[in-house]
N, C-alpha and C positions, 0 to 999 in steps of 0.2 A: 583872754582866751575863753571862746564858748564851748560849753561842756555838754555833752549826751551822755543820754542814759544814766538811768538808777543809780549807779556806782561812780559815773562819769569818769569812765575809762578812755574814752574817745574826745579828743577836743579838735577846735579848729582855729587856726591863729591864722590872722590876715597881713599881707605883705605887698602891699599894692593892691594889684590885679591879680595877684599870687594866692589860694588858699592852701595853707597847708594843713593835711588832716594828720592830729598825731594820736597814735595809737600809746596809751599810759597805761597800762597795766602792769606793774614792775615786778611785783610778787609772785606773776605767773609767766613775765616773759612773754607778757600780752597774747598768754594763750586763748584763742577764740571759742569761748563758753556762750550760753544763751544769751546772757545779758549782755556780753562784748559785741557779738553780733548784731543786737537789736540795735546797740551803741552805734556799730556803722552804718546799719542802716539810716539809721534816723540823721546822723550825719553827712550821709552820702545823697539823701533825698533834701534838704536844705540847700547842699552845694548845687545838685541839677536846678536849682529853682532860681538859683540866682547868677540875672546876669552880668553882673558887673565880676564874676569870677572868671578869669582867660586861660587859666591852668591850677593846676593841683599837683602839690608834692604828698606823697603818703609816706610819714616818716614814723619813729619810735623814740620814743625818749629812755629806751632799756639800754645801757652802756655794751652788752654782749648778746643782747638779739633784737630782730628786726620783729620777728611774732616766729613763735617755735610751733603755730598749728593748733587743732583742736587741742581743746581741753579736755587731755584724758583721764583727769582726774573727774571732771563732772561726769563723763562718759563711765567712769566705771560701775556709777551706782544708777545708771538708767537701765528701766526694763526696757524691752524691746518698744513698747507704747511711747515712752518718753523719747526714746529713739527717735520713733517717726513722727513726733508732735515736735521735735525741735528742728527736724529736716526743713522747712520751709523757712524757717528763720535765720538758719546759718546761710542757706543759700540765696538768701534777699541779701546778706552782709557782701557777699563775691558777687554776686548780681548788680549792685548798687554801685561798687566800684567800678566793675566794668562798664556798666553804661553811663558813667557821668560825660557829659556831651562835651565838656571841653578837654586839651591834651590832660593827661596825666604822667607823672613821674615817682617810681618808687626811690626811695632812698634807703639802702638796704646795707646795715652792716652786723655783723654777727651771724647769729641762726636766723635762716630764712627757711622754715621747712614743712614740708606737708603743705597746710591749709595756709599757712606764712607766706612760702613762695607763691603758692596761688593768687594771694593778694596782690604779690607783686608782678605776677604773672597777668594779672587784670590790668595792668597799668600798660600807657602806651611805650613808655620806655623806664630802663633799670638801671639805676646807678649805683655801683655797690665800690666798696671800699675793701683794701685786701685781706678784713677780717671775716668776710663774710663767707658763707660754707650753706649752700642752695641743696634741695632736694626735694624728692617726693616719694617718701619711705613708707607709704600708707600698705603696701603690701607686707610689709614686716609685722603688721599689728592687724591683720585680718580683713581691711577694707582697700578702696581704691581711692584715687584721687577723687573728689568729689565736689571740688569749689571751681571747676574748672580745667586743672592739671590736663587731663587725656584730651583735652581739644587743644588747650592753647598753646601747650609745651611742644606740639609737633608740628605749629605754626610758626615755632621760633627758630627749631633744630632739625626738622626733617623727622618722619616716621620712624625709622629704624632707631637711629638716636632718640627719640623718645620712648618707645620701646624698651632699650637697653636701661634707660636711666631708671621707668618706670617697674622694671621687671625685679632688678638689681637692689632697687630701694636705696641706692648708694649715696651720699652726701659728698658734695662737689665743693673743693675749695675755690676760691674766688677766682685765680688766674686761670685755672681751667675750666670752669665756669664762662669767664670771658671770650675765652678761645672758641668754646662749644656755640656761645650765642646765648647762651641762659642768662646772661648780663649784657648790657649793651654799650657802657662805660666803667673803668675799673680806674678810682681814684686813688688817692694816698689815705691810709686809716686815720680813720674819724674825721673825714673831709666829704663822706658821701651826702652829709644832708646840706651842707653848703654849697656842694657842686650842683646838687638837685635843685637848689633854690636860686643859682645863679641861671641853669638851665631855664627854668619856669618862668624868670625874670625874661629871657629873652625871647621864648615864645611868646610871654605877655604883652609884647610892644607891638605886636602882629596884630591885625582887626578880628574880634572877637567873632564875628560872624563869620570870619573866611576860615578860624581855625575850628570852628564847630563843624562847618561844611565838608572840611577835609577830614577831619575825623570820620564823619560819616561816611564819607565815599571809602576812605581808607578800609574802612573796617568793616561796613557792609561789601563792599566790591572784593574783600578776600575769599579766591575759590571759586568766584565766577568765571564762566568763559568770557574770553577778552570781548565780543561783540556787547554780552550782557552788561561786563562791568563798564564797558563806555558809555553805554545808556546811561546806568547810573550816576558817572560821573557828570553826563548832562544834565542831570535832573538835580545834582549838587551843585553845579556851576549857575544854572537858572535861579537857584534859589538865592545865589547871591550878586548875579551879576545885577540886579536893579535895584540894591541894598544902597542904606544911607552910607556905609563904611567902602563900597564899590566907589561911590563918587569923591566920597573924602579921601581915599586914597589916591586915585588920579590925579586931586588937585592938589595934594600934597607933594606929589612927586613933581608934577611941574612947577608948583611954586617954592621947590628947594627948601620945603619945612617938612619938621616932623607933623606926623599924621595926627588929629584929636577924633578918634574913633567914637561915632554915635551909637554903633553896637548893635543896631538896626538896618 
């Protein structure tokens, strides 16, 4: 496993064309300290620059938590100036996950709260097991979700439901979270990582050029009027229509074989 950050709290493990982005700060339940944020940013930059990665799974080594959010013990020692200096570094971590160009899946078990749930929200899909507890409780400690939660959660559950969840700061158990659309797939206890990796493997069988263009169209098109969205989709289509992947995909279909994607 390739480790990132001075404390090596973030790792990347390869499973063929799938990369697993692993949070491994067990003593703090993966709380996002400044150093943890820097490690996530560094790892995401490396993944984004690797054309051989077709899908990413964000996972945790802690048996009882995906990530409990911001490191409030660290922040308790901060001056206002310290907090302002930290802000761009923590924001870069969430943006790093959000802007990964390939499909991303969060494998969630145990607590995924505050910034921890925001890391999951930054992924395209969330697979959770029955032990998962998710939520954005930031207003209960005097702040607001600052890792994308106020923007990403409404896109999943609607504006009014997101408002209720943010304003009440309540923790949502796995079954309810699945019903609300806060997570996408509910699996047996302890199976979140295996199921997320299996899903990533199915995704990774497809064209890497096509996957990245499809993600770009899905992400950038959300919220646009239909005509503008269709124009954006057309641009994404044109970016892949004359690629080697398109030629290989059509040839493989006609020859009744598995495609060997050139990735360009």
